[in-house]
C-alpha positions in Angstrom: 35.8 49.7 -1.2 37.4 46.8 -2.9 40.6 47.4 0.3 37.8 47.2 2.8 36.9 43.5 1.2 40.1 42.3 0.6 40.3 42.4 4.9 37.1 40.5 5.3 38.5 36.8 6.3 36.4 34.0 5.1 33.9 33.7 7.9 33.1 37.6 7.4 32.4 37.2 3.8 30.0 34.2 4.3 27.9 35.8 7.2 27.6 39.0 5.0 26.1 36.5 2.3 23.8 34.6 5.1 22.7 37.8 6.0 22.1 39.5 2.1 20.4 36.2 1.3 18.1 36.1 4.5 17.0 39.8 3.3 16.7 38.6 -0.3 14.5 35.7 0.7 12.7 38.4 3.2 12.0 40.7 0.6 10.9 38.7 -2.3 8.4 36.7 -0.5 7.1 39.6 1.8 6.7 41.3 -1.3 5.0 38.6 -3.5 3.0 37.2 -0.9 2.7 39.3 2.5 4.0 39.7 5.9 3.3 36.7 7.2 4.7 34.5 4.6 7.6 36.6 4.5 8.3 36.1 8.4 7.8 32.7 7.8 10.0 32.0 4.9 12.6 34.2 7.1 12.5 31.5 9.7 13.5 29.0 7.0 16.0 30.6 5.4 17.8 31.1 9.1 17.9 27.6 9.8 18.9 26.4 6.1 21.6 29.2 6.5 23.1 27.3 9.4 24.2 24.6 7.3 26.0 27.6 4.6 29.7 27.2 5.4 32.8 27.8 3.3 32.7 25.4 0.8 33.2 24.5 -3.4 29.9 25.4 -4.9 29.3 21.2 -5.5 29.2 20.7 -1.7 26.7 23.6 -0.9 23.0 21.5 -1.8 23.8 18.8 -0.2 24.5 20.6 2.9 21.6 23.2 2.9 18.9 21.1 0.9 18.5 18.5 4.2 18.1 21.7 6.6 15.1 23.5 4.6 13.5 20.5 4.8 14.1 19.0 8.2 12.7 23.2 9.3 9.8 22.7 7.2 9.1 19.2 8.7 9.9 20.3 12.4 7.3 23.5 11.5 4.7 20.9 10.7 5.3 18.7 13.8 4.8 21.2 16.4 2.1 23.3 14.8 0.1 19.8 14.9 1.2 19.2 18.5 0.3 22.9 19.4 -1.9 23.2 22.5 -1.3 19.9 24.1 1.9 20.2 26.4 2.4 16.4 26.5 2.1 16.2 22.7 4.8 19.2 22.6 7.1 17.5 24.8 7.2 14.5 22.7 8.1 16.6 19.5 11.0 18.2 21.6 12.4 15.1 22.7 12.7 13.3 18.6 13.4 16.3 17.0 16.3 17.4 19.3 17.6 13.4 19.8 17.2 12.7 15.8 18.8 16.2 15.2 22.0 15.3 17.4 22.2 11.8 15.7 23.4 13.5 13.3 26.8 13.7 14.5 27.5 10.4 13.6 28.7 11.9 10.1 31.6 13.8 12.0 32.1 17.5 12.3 30.5 18.4 8.7 27.4 17.6 10.6 27.3 19.8 13.6 25.3 22.8 11.5 23.0 20.6 10.4 22.3 18.8 13.9 21.1 22.2 15.6 19.4 23.6 12.2 15.9 21.4 13.7 16.2 22.9 16.9 16.6 26.3 15.7 13.3 25.0 13.2 11.4 23.9 16.4 12.4 27.2 18.7 11.1 29.3 15.9 8.1 27.2 15.5 7.3 27.6 18.7 7.8 31.7 18.3 5.3 31.4 15.5 2.1 32.6 17.3 3.8 35.6 19.1 5.6 36.7 15.6 3.6 35.9 13.1 -0.4 35.5 14.1 -2.4 32.4 13.5 -1.8 30.3 10.1 -2.7 26.5 9.4 0.2 24.6 10.5 0.5 23.5 7.0 0.4 26.7 5.7 2.9 27.6 8.3 5.8 25.1 7.4 5.0 25.1 3.5 6.2 28.8 4.0 9.1 28.0 5.8 10.0 25.3 3.5 10.1 27.6 1.1 12.1 29.7 2.5 14.6 27.8 3.2 15.2 26.2 -0.6 15.1 29.6 -1.7 17.8 30.2 0.3 19.7 27.1 -0.8 19.8 28.5 -4.3 21.4 31.5 -3.0 23.4 29.8 -0.9 24.7 28.0 -4.1 24.6 31.3 -6.4 27.3 32.9 -3.7 29.5 30.0 -3.7 29.9 30.3 -7.7 30.5 34.0 -6.9 32.9 33.8 -3.9 34.9 30.4 -5.1 37.9 32.1 -5.9 38.2 34.1 -3.3 37.6 31.6 0.1 40.2 29.6 -2.3 42.6 32.2 -2.0 41.4 32.9 1.8 41.6 29.2 2.7 45.6 29.3 1.1 46.0 32.6 3.4 44.6 30.9 6.8 47.3 27.9 6.1 50.2 30.1 5.5 49.3 32.0 8.5 48.7 28.7 10.6 52.3 27.3 9.3 53.8 30.8 9.8 52.7 30.3 13.4 54.0 27.0 13.6 57.2 27.9 12.3 57.8 31.0 14.7 56.9 28.9 18.1 59.4 26.0 16.8 61.9 28.8 16.7 61.0 29.7 20.3 61.1 26.0 21.1 64.7 25.9 19.6 66.1 28.4 21.7 63.9 27.7 24.5 62.0 31.1 25.0 58.8 29.5 26.2 58.0 28.2 29.8 58.8 24.9 31.2 58.9 21.1 29.3 54.9 21.1 30.2 53.9 24.1 29.0 56.3 23.9 25.7 54.6 20.5 25.0 51.0 21.9 25.5 51.8 24.6 23.5 53.3 22.2 20.4 49.7 19.9 20.6 47.8 23.4 20.3 50.0 25.0 17.4 50.3 21.7 15.4 45.8 20.8 16.0 45.4 24.4 14.6 47.8 23.9 11.6 46.2 20.5 10.8 42.9 22.0 10.9 43.9 25.1 8.8 45.5 22.8 6.1 42.4 20.1 5.6 40.0 23.3 5.1 42.5 24.5 2.3 42.7 21.1 1.1 38.9 21.1 0.9 38.4 24.5 -1.3 41.6 24.1 -3.2 41.9 20.7 -4.2 37.7 20.2 -5.0 38.2 22.9 -7.3 37.8 22.6 -11.1 41.1 22.5 -13.0 42.4 25.6 -14.4 45.8 28.0 -14.3 44.9 29.4 -11.2 43.5 26.2 -9.2 46.7 24.1 -10.4 49.1 27.2 -8.8 46.9 27.0 -6.1 47.2 23.2 -5.6 51.2 23.6 -6.1 51.1 25.9 -3.1 49.4 23.8 -1.0 51.1 21.0 -1.5 54.8 22.7 -1.2 53.0 24.2 2.3 52.2 20.7 3.3 55.7 19.6 2.6 57.3 22.4 4.5 55.0 21.2 7.5 56.4 17.6 7.4 60.1 19.2 7.4 58.8 21.5 10.3 58.2 18.5 12.8 61.2 17.0 11.4 63.2 20.4 12.7 62.4 18.7 16.2 64.5 16.0 16.1 68.1 16.6 17.2 68.6 19.8 18.7 68.1 18.6 22.0 71.5 17.2 21.6 73.4 20.8 21.1 73.2 21.2 24.9 73.2 24.2 27.1 76.1 25.6 26.5 77.6 28.9 25.4 78.4 27.3 21.9 74.7 25.3 22.3 73.1 28.6 22.8 74.5 30.0 19.3 73.8 27.1 17.2 70.2 27.5 18.4 70.1 30.8 18.0 71.4 31.0 14.1 68.6 27.7 13.8 65.6 29.7 15.2 66.5 32.8 13.6 66.7 31.0 10.0 63.1 29.7 10.7 61.6 33.2 11.6 63.1 34.3 8.6 61.2 31.4 6.3 58.2 32.3 8.8 58.5 36.2 7.7 57.9 34.9 4.0 55.2 32.7 4.3 53.8 36.2 6.3 54.4 38.2 3.1 53.1 35.5 0.7 49.8 35.8 2.9 49.7 39.2 2.4 49.8 38.9 -1.7 47.2 36.1 -1.5 45.3 38.2 0.6 45.7 41.8 -0.1 47.7 41.7 -3.2 50.8 42.8 -1.8 54.0 42.2 -3.8 55.7 38.9 -3.6 58.6 38.5 -1.1 62.2 38.9 -2.4 63.7 35.4 -1.2 67.2 34.0 -2.2 67.9 30.3 -0.7 71.4 30.8 -1.6 71.9 34.2 0.5 69.7 32.9 3.2 72.3 29.4 3.1 75.0 31.9 3.1 73.9 33.7 6.3 72.6 30.3 7.9 76.3 28.9 7.1 78.4 32.1 8.2 76.5 32.2 11.5 77.0 28.8 12.5 80.7 29.0 11.4 80.6 31.7 13.9 80.5 29.9 16.9 83.2 29.6 19.1 83.2 25.5 19.8 85.8 23.9 21.3 88.4 22.2 18.7 87.0 18.4 17.7 84.0 19.2 18.9 81.7 16.5 17.6 78.8 18.3 17.4 79.7 20.0 14.2 78.8 16.7 12.6 75.2 16.7 14.3 75.2 21.1 13.2 76.0 20.5 9.8 73.1 17.8 9.6 70.6 20.0 11.4 72.0 22.8 8.3 71.3 20.3 5.5 67.8 19.7 6.9 67.4 23.4 7.3 68.3 23.7 3.7 65.9 21.8 2.7 62.8 23.9 3.8 64.8 26.9 2.6 64.7 25.4 -0.8 60.6 24.6 -0.5 59.5 28.0 0.7 61.6 29.5 -2.2 60.0 27.7 -4.5 56.2 28.1 -3.2 57.6 31.7 -3.9 58.7 31.4 -7.5 55.5 29.1 -8.1 53.7 32.3 -7.5 55.6 34.7 -9.9 55.1 32.5 -12.9 52.3 33.3 -15.5 52.3 30.2 -17.6 50.3 27.6 -17.2 52.5 24.4 -16.3 50.6 20.9 -16.3 50.5 18.9 -13.1 50.2 15.2 -12.2 47.9 16.0 -9.8 44.4 15.1 -11.1 41.0 16.0 -9.5 41.0 11.9 -9.2 44.7 11.8 -7.4 43.8 14.5 -5.1 40.2 13.4 -3.7 41.8 11.0 -1.4 42.7 14.1 0.5 39.6 16.1 0.5 37.4 15.8 3.8 34.2 12.9 2.8 30.7 14.4 1.8 27.0 12.9 1.6 24.9 11.2 4.4 25.6 8.0 4.1 23.1 5.8 6.4 26.0 2.8 7.3 27.5 6.3 9.5 24.6 5.6 12.0 25.3 1.7 12.6 28.4 2.1 14.7 26.6 4.9 17.0 23.6 3.0 18.0 24.5 1.7 20.9 24.8 3.3 24.6 28.8 3.2 24.5 28.8 5.5 21.4 29.6 9.6 22.4 27.4 10.5 19.9 24.2 8.2 21.1 24.9 9.7 25.0 25.0 13.2 23.8 21.7 12.6 21.9 19.8 10.9 24.7 21.5 13.5 27.1 20.4 16.4 25.0 17.1 15.0 24.5 16.4 14.9 28.4 17.8 18.2 29.0 15.3 20.1 26.1 12.6 18.3 27.4 12.6 19.1 31.2 13.7 23.0 29.5 10.7 23.1 27.5 8.6 21.4 31.1 9.7 24.1 33.2 9.8 26.9 30.5 6.0 26.1 30.6 5.6 26.2 34.6 8.0 29.1 34.9 5.8 32.4 35.7 6.6 34.1 32.4 5.6 30.9 30.3 5.3 33.0 27.6 8.4 32.3 26.5 9.3 28.7 27.4 10.9 28.3 23.9 13.7 30.6 25.0 15.0 28.5 28.0 15.3 25.1 25.4 17.2 27.5 22.8 19.7 28.2 25.4 20.3 24.3 27.0 20.6 23.5 23.2 23.5 26.5 22.3 25.3 25.6 25.6 24.9 22.0 26.2 27.9 20.3 23.7 29.6 17.2 23.3 32.0 17.6 25.9 32.2 19.3 29.0 35.1 21.9 27.7 33.1 23.3 24.9 30.0 23.1 27.6 31.8 25.7 30.1 32.8 28.0 27.4 29.6 27.8 25.4 28.0 28.6 29.2 30.1 31.6 30.0 30.2 33.3 26.7 26.3 32.4 26.4 25.3 34.4 29.7 28.0 37.2 29.3 26.5 37.6 25.0 23.1 38.0 26.5 23.3 40.4 28.7 25.2 42.5 26.1 22.6 41.9 23.9 19.6 43.0 25.7 21.6 46.0 26.6 21.7 47.1 22.9 17.9 46.4 22.6 16.9 48.5 25.4 18.2 51.5 23.0 17.0 50.2 19.9 13.5 49.9 21.8 13.4 53.6 21.2 13.7 53.2 17.4 10.4 53.0 16.3 11.4 52.3 12.2 10.5 49.1 11.2 12.5 49.4 8.3 15.6 50.3 10.5 15.1 47.6 13.0 14.7 45.2 9.8 18.3 46.0 9.5 19.5 45.5 12.7 18.0 42.2 12.6 19.5 41.1 9.2 23.2 42.5 10.3 22.5 40.7 13.4 21.8 36.7 11.8 25.1 37.5 9.4 27.0 38.4 12.5 25.7 35.6 14.6 26.8 32.9 11.5 30.0 34.4 11.0 31.1 34.2 14.8 29.3 31.1 15.5 32.4 29.2 16.0 35.1 31.5 15.9 33.6 34.2 18.6 30.9 32.5 20.2 30.0 35.5 23.1 29.7 37.9 19.5 27.4 35.7 18.4 25.3 35.2 21.3 25.0 38.7 21.6 23.5 38.8 17.9 21.4 35.8 18.5 20.1 37.9 21.8 19.2 41.0 18.9 17.2 38.5 16.6 15.3 36.9 19.0 13.9 40.2 20.9 14.2 42.8 17.8 11.4 39.6 16.3 8.5 41.2 18.3 9.7 44.9 18.0 9.6 44.2 14.3 5.5 43.3 14.5 5.0 46.4 16.8 7.9 48.7 17.2 5.9 50.3 20.6 5.8 46.7 22.3 8.1 46.0 25.3 10.7 43.8 24.8 11.0 40.8 27.5 14.5 41.9 28.5 14.0 41.0 31.8 12.5 37.5 31.1 15.4 36.8 28.6 18.4 37.3 31.0 16.3 35.0 33.6 15.5 32.1 30.7 19.7 32.3 29.6 20.8 31.7 33.4 18.3 29.3 33.8 19.3 27.3 30.7 22.6 28.0 30.8 22.7 26.1 34.5 20.7 23.2 32.9 23.3 22.7 30.3 25.8 22.6 32.8 24.0 20.2 35.1 22.9 17.9 32.0 26.5 17.6 30.9 27.0 15.6 34.1 24.1 13.1 32.6 25.2 10.0 30.8 29.1 11.9 30.2 31.5 11.2 27.6 34.4 11.5 29.7 37.6 11.3 27.1 39.5 8.6 28.8 36.7 6.5 27.2 37.5 7.4 23.8 41.2 6.5 24.2 41.1 2.7 23.0 39.3 3.7 20.1 41.5 6.6 19.5 44.9 4.6 20.4 43.7 2.2 18.3 43.1 5.0 15.2 46.1 5.9 16.2 48.4 2.8 16.1 46.9 1.5 12.6 46.9 5.0 11.0 50.9 5.0 11.8 51.9 1.3 10.9 50.3 1.8 7.5 52.2 5.3 7.2 55.4 3.2 8.4 54.8 0.6 5.8 54.6 3.0 2.6 57.7 5.2 4.1 60.1 2.7 5.0 60.6 2.1 1.0 63.3 2.2 -1.8 62.6 4.0 -4.4 58.8 4.0 -4.6 57.2 4.1 -7.1 54.2 7.0 -8.4 51.8 5.0 -7.0 53.9 4.3 -3.6 54.2 7.9 -3.2 50.7 9.0 -3.6 49.9 6.4 -1.1 52.7 8.3 1.4 50.6 11.4 1.2 47.7 9.4 1.9 48.7 8.0 5.2 50.6 10.7 6.1 47.2 12.6 6.0 45.7 10.0 8.1 48.0 9.6 10.8 47.9 13.4 11.2 44.5 13.3 11.7 45.1 10.6 14.3 47.3 12.4 16.1 45.1 15.7 16.2 42.4 13.4 17.1 44.2 12.3 20.4 45.6 15.8 20.9 41.9 17.4 20.9 41.4 14.7 23.4 44.3 15.9 25.6 43.3 19.1 25.4 39.3 18.9 26.3 40.1 16.2 28.9 41.6 19.1 30.8 38.4 20.8 32.7 37.3 17.6 33.4 36.7 16.2 37.3 40.0 15.3 38.0 38.4 11.5 38.8 38.0 10.7 35.4 41.0 13.1 34.0 43.4 11.8 31.2 46.8 11.7 33.3 49.1 14.5 31.6 52.2 12.9 31.7 50.9 10.0 29.9 48.9 11.5 26.9 51.9 14.0 26.3 54.1 10.9 26.2 51.9 9.2 23.8 51.8 12.3 21.8 55.5 13.2 21.8 56.0 9.8 20.7 53.8 9.7 18.4 54.7 13.4 16.8 58.7 11.9 16.7 58.2 9.0 14.8 56.2 11.1 12.3 59.1 13.4 12.3 61.7 10.4 12.0 59.3 9.1 9.4 59.4 12.6 7.5 63.6 12.5 7.5 64.0 9.2 6.4 61.8 9.7 3.2 64.0 13.2 3.1 67.5 10.8 2.7 65.6 8.5 0.3 64.4 11.0 -1.8 66.5 14.1 -1.5 69.7 12.0 -0.7 69.6 8.7 -3.0 72.7 9.8 -4.7 74.6 9.6 -1.0 72.9 6.4 0.1 74.4 2.8 0.0 72.3 0.9 -2.1 72.7 -2.2 -1.2 72.5 -1.4 2.8 69.6 0.6 2.5 67.5 -1.8 0.4 68.4 -4.3 3.5 67.7 -1.8 6.1 64.4 -0.6 5.3 62.0 -3.7 4.9 63.6 -5.0 8.2 62.6 -1.3 9.6 59.2 -1.6 8.4 58.6 -5.5 9.7 59.8 -4.5 12.9 57.7 -0.7 13.4 54.4 -2.0 11.6 54.4 -5.6 13.6 54.8 -3.1 17.0 52.4 -0.9 16.1 50.2 -3.0 14.9 50.2 -5.3 18.6 53.2 -8.0 18.2 54.4 -8.6 21.7 56.7 -6.8 23.2 59.9 -8.1 24.3 63.3 -7.0 25.8 64.7 -3.8 24.8 67.4 -4.8 21.7 70.5 -2.5 22.7 70.7 -1.8 19.2 67.2 -0.3 19.7 68.5 2.0 22.3 68.6 5.8 20.9 71.2 7.9 21.1 72.3 9.8 24.4 75.6 10.9 24.8 77.1 13.6 22.2 79.3 11.4 20.3 76.4 9.2 19.3 75.4 10.7 15.7 77.7 9.7 12.7 80.0 12.1 11.0 77.8 14.2 8.7 81.0 17.6 7.9 82.4 16.3 4.7 80.9 13.0 4.3 79.2 12.2 1.1 78.1 8.4 2.4 74.8 9.5 4.8 73.6 5.8 5.3 74.5 5.8 8.9 72.2 8.6 9.3 69.2 6.7 7.6 70.4 3.6 10.0 70.5 5.7 12.7 67.0 7.2 11.8 65.3 3.6 11.5 66.8 2.6 15.0 65.1 5.6 16.4 61.9 4.9 14.1 61.9 1.2 15.8 62.5 2.6 19.5 59.8 5.4 19.2 57.1 3.2 17.7 58.1 0.7 21.3 57.9 4.0 23.2 54.5 4.7 21.9 52.6 1.6 22.5 53.9 1.2 25.6 52.5 5.2 26.4 49.4 4.0 24.6 48.8 1.1 27.0 49.4 3.1 29.9 46.3 5.4 29.0 43.8 2.4 28.5 41.3 2.7 31.5 41.1 0.0 33.9 39.6 -3.3 32.6 40.4 -3.0 29.0 43.0 -5.7 28.0 46.1 -3.6 26.7 48.1 -5.0 23.4 
């Protein structure tokens, strides 16, 4: 049994906890107050459970309680409007609009934005599932179920907190491992053409950024203990490895495509794969209790040096200096991975300077400040447009459902539109296809369950469907849609096992709803090109702050903390632009962002981040090999130049000193050289160049009529 639970991922544990919580609410309320109260409470529990995602215990109630309250309020409004089509349509429009406006608080509000819509559907279905009760009584039991579930969710989060932190770290380790392997493939150019490499790199970077932020939210918010300090050290080390991995993309293209160049590339790539194997083994240790990997920095360094030395290069080939620099850079990554494994071997409790107060800036924001709504009270806001679009679509869906020959289930049409219609076309198309396939599969399963005349067995299936839908809604929506179909069609069977499930109507409503959602995705559309000015300004601002923090000589402890904060902000801004680049590929060609320009902007942005990280490695790990006076002079000049360009200072003609190295002899000497100041100056020159190129690429992305910086 222990081995089984060790194989469960965080989403599976969360789904299992949700299923048990909903079952506990049902059994408790049903046993004490009867079937009607029990079924109403189940509806409230399911609505509240949408916001119960893997989180530290202190974050659970602020997310679940608003959903429970909203479920009770929406149920009351639907009950009071019952029997009047105009009033019901008004409730549908108001609830859907206000629910979707909560997306102003960001991605964390996603589950909360859907909870009132689900409560709307449950309340509309009430007369068919639980018999007649007063609207006030029904709403009361729904709210009771939601609040009871909130207590369960808080308790479950306390019980699972250690395991959820471990699993968040496991996901971050595996994401870094995948990124490391993909980087190794790109070094040896074992993937498709340039366009394919850039797109795959964008997807890898977005996935890694998401995994690291999820781990930060779990680990950095934990109470201080020996275990949490060890986990914090591991995550901080992983973040540093991500920075070194990004810097590893620099200069490898200068090795060339001849036979020696390919041999050097292969040696570097194989070392990266060895490091990826170590990270995979470390993830297995945390996930399954497997033994820690055996690592040796000295052995890895010696093996890499031997392979690089065996390359048959022409005598006096200047690329030897470049290979030496790449070897040194990869050595930093070897040291950090070995240090991460070594920290996991320690059993003593080492005090850490990383207090909760210092870690707080790296954790995702929490709470529901009303000030976040203000920027979205305009038709130019994508949140406002999506809320209006959804309100129109759901209102029309209910009106159409009420007019159809099978008008007994107009709320099915509402839920189909609600789950398919997303804020962007990419997600809408994906949801449309998965919703149809999942509904058909769910109906086939219900056809088999219709022959089961045991209420207890059907109840177990219903609870299992609740947990499955919750676990897979953001991972594999087709599975979630199958489970949701089971939930909808099993409720009537639980009341009357001999009844005939409305399978044909369900499929028809799903097809119509999916079609409506797709059509309404073109009403008040929020194309990605409209967000480019905002995303570009955020990226330039974040990179300007990061350049200002990173290009310093011997920064203080406070300055180093500021470096970490600005680094996270810059990665977040890059990830936002990368996500827009992914989503725009399914948009109509007339409004699609041009591939070349968006990929150029991202390439220069990531390259600037890599260069800033490389400068940091030089100024922190190689301080004794830098000329103090020259570094003190060069860093402020480069910082001013980069910050000014990124903040919108007019760009003049290209300074010859800022042209990047292009020929095989352009890099400084490295073999046998103690003074690495020329490499620092080269990095600073390239930083200025990449800042200019990034701003130029972002300017080319500006929609027509928008002034360029």
